[in-house]
C-alpha positions as CSV (number, residue, x, y, z in Angstrom):
1,X,3.9,-27.4,45.0
2,X,3.9,-27.1,41.2
3,X,6.8,-27.5,38.9
4,X,6.9,-25.4,35.7
5,X,5.4,-28.1,33.5
6,X,2.5,-28.6,35.8
7,X,1.9,-24.9,36.2
8,X,1.9,-24.4,32.4
9,X,-0.2,-27.4,31.6
10,X,-2.8,-26.4,34.2
11,X,-3.2,-22.7,33.3
12,X,-1.8,-22.0,29.8
13,X,-5.2,-22.5,28.0
14,X,-7.0,-20.1,30.3
15,X,-4.2,-17.5,30.1
16,X,-4.0,-17.9,26.4
17,X,-7.8,-17.4,26.0
18,X,-7.7,-14.4,28.2
19,X,-4.8,-12.9,26.2
20,X,-6.5,-13.6,23.0
21,X,-9.6,-11.8,24.2
22,X,-7.5,-8.8,25.1
23,X,-5.5,-8.6,21.9
24,X,-7.7,-10.3,19.2
25,X,-4.4,-11.6,17.7
26,X,-3.3,-15.3,17.9
27,X,0.5,-14.5,17.8
28,X,0.2,-11.7,20.3
29,X,-1.8,-13.9,22.6
30,X,0.9,-16.6,22.4
31,X,3.6,-14.1,23.2
32,X,1.7,-12.7,26.2
33,X,1.0,-16.3,27.5
34,X,4.7,-17.1,27.2
35,X,5.8,-13.9,28.9
36,X,3.2,-14.5,31.7
37,X,4.6,-17.9,32.6
38,X,8.2,-16.7,32.5
39,X,7.4,-13.9,34.9
40,X,5.3,-16.1,37.1
41,X,8.0,-18.6,37.4
42,X,10.7,-16.0,38.1
43,X,8.5,-14.5,40.9
44,X,6.8,-17.6,42.1
45,X,7.2,-16.8,45.8
46,X,5.6,-13.3,45.4
47,X,2.0,-14.3,44.8
48,X,-0.3,-11.6,46.2
49,X,-3.7,-13.0,45.1
50,X,-5.9,-15.7,46.6
51,X,-5.6,-18.0,43.6
52,X,-2.8,-18.9,41.2
53,X,-5.2,-18.4,38.3
54,X,-5.9,-14.8,39.3
55,X,-2.2,-14.2,39.7
56,X,-1.5,-15.5,36.2
57,X,-4.3,-13.4,34.7
58,X,-3.1,-10.3,36.5
59,X,0.4,-10.9,35.0
60,X,-1.1,-11.4,31.6
61,X,-3.0,-8.2,31.8
62,X,0.1,-6.3,32.9
63,X,2.1,-7.7,30.0
64,X,-0.7,-6.6,27.7
65,X,-0.7,-3.1,29.1
66,X,3.1,-2.8,28.8
67,X,2.8,-3.8,25.2
68,X,0.1,-1.2,24.6
69,X,2.3,1.5,26.2
70,X,5.3,0.5,24.0
71,X,3.2,0.5,20.9
72,X,2.1,4.1,21.6
73,X,5.7,5.2,21.6
74,X,6.3,3.8,18.2
75,X,4.6,5.5,15.3
76,X,4.3,3.1,12.3
77,X,5.2,4.3,8.9
78,X,2.3,4.9,6.7
79,X,1.8,5.2,3.0
80,X,0.8,8.9,3.5
81,X,4.4,10.1,3.2
82,X,5.4,8.1,0.1
83,X,7.6,10.1,-2.3
84,X,5.2,11.3,-5.0
85,X,7.9,11.4,-7.6
86,X,8.5,8.3,-9.7
87,X,11.6,6.2,-9.3
88,X,14.4,6.0,-11.8
89,X,13.0,2.9,-13.5
90,X,9.6,4.6,-14.0
91,X,11.3,7.7,-15.3
92,X,13.4,5.7,-17.8
93,X,10.3,3.8,-18.9
94,X,8.3,7.0,-19.4
95,X,11.1,8.6,-21.3
96,X,11.3,5.6,-23.6
97,X,7.5,5.6,-24.1
98,X,7.6,9.4,-24.9
99,X,10.4,8.8,-27.5
100,X,8.2,6.1,-29.2
101,X,5.2,8.4,-29.2
102,X,7.2,11.3,-30.6
103,X,8.5,9.1,-33.5
104,X,5.0,8.0,-34.2
105,X,3.7,11.5,-34.2
106,X,6.5,12.6,-36.6
107,X,5.4,9.9,-39.0
108,X,1.9,11.6,-39.3
109,X,1.2,14.3,-41.9
110,X,2.1,17.8,-40.4
111,X,-1.5,19.0,-40.2
112,X,-2.7,15.9,-38.4
113,X,0.3,16.1,-36.1
114,X,-0.4,19.8,-35.2
115,X,-4.2,19.1,-34.8
116,X,-3.4,16.2,-32.4
117,X,-0.9,18.2,-30.4
118,X,-3.2,21.2,-30.1
119,X,-6.0,19.0,-28.8
120,X,-4.1,16.6,-26.5
121,X,-1.1,18.5,-25.3
122,X,-2.5,22.1,-25.4
123,X,-6.1,21.1,-24.6
124,X,-7.6,23.5,-27.1
125,X,-11.2,23.1,-28.1
126,X,-11.9,22.0,-31.7
127,X,-13.1,25.4,-32.8
128,X,-9.8,26.9,-31.7
129,X,-7.9,24.2,-33.5
130,X,-10.0,24.9,-36.6
131,X,-9.1,28.6,-36.4
132,X,-5.4,27.9,-36.0
133,X,-5.2,25.4,-38.9
134,X,-7.7,27.4,-41.0
135,X,-10.0,24.4,-41.5
136,X,-13.6,23.6,-40.5
137,X,-14.4,22.4,-37.0
138,X,-15.5,19.0,-38.5
139,X,-12.2,18.7,-40.4
140,X,-10.3,19.5,-37.1
141,X,-12.3,16.7,-35.3
142,X,-11.6,14.3,-38.2
143,X,-7.9,15.1,-38.2
144,X,-7.6,14.6,-34.4
145,X,-9.6,11.4,-34.6
146,X,-7.4,10.0,-37.5
147,X,-4.2,10.9,-35.6
148,X,-5.4,9.1,-32.5
149,X,-6.4,6.1,-34.6
150,X,-3.1,6.0,-36.4
151,X,-1.1,6.3,-33.2
152,X,-3.2,3.6,-31.5
153,X,-2.8,1.3,-34.4
154,X,1.0,1.9,-34.6
155,X,1.3,1.4,-30.8
156,X,-0.7,-1.8,-30.9
157,X,1.3,-3.2,-33.8
158,X,4.6,-2.4,-31.9
159,X,3.3,-4.1,-28.7
160,X,2.2,-7.1,-30.6
161,X,5.8,-7.6,-31.9
């Protein structure tokens, strides 16, 4: 007759190995092994197989199957349903960033400011910008380029501080 320590020492490595092959997870295999020996000890007199090893492996399999059934009942939360709207910190940060860009834009000459806004915010092609501002297409491209360069330079100097 085995005591619990002898039972565990004799069969735990084999039950653990079996559980690990079932789950592929070390922690899960440890849990299944522990649960197997608890159940085996609680129902020691009800062995229905020819060997103790087969009995323990049958219990381990049953514990594994119970865990699978329980996992099917629970649906894990996924990143699919994340709120697409930014949080309050992000909104405050974006608002502050927008205020900085607006101040920088207002520091530009009016025609450069309008050319930049028409290109970036309104997404107009350069020939449309040239028509609105009554300048050549090349001049419209130059104005947008210079506005971008000035904004970038101003932004970089503020970040450096």
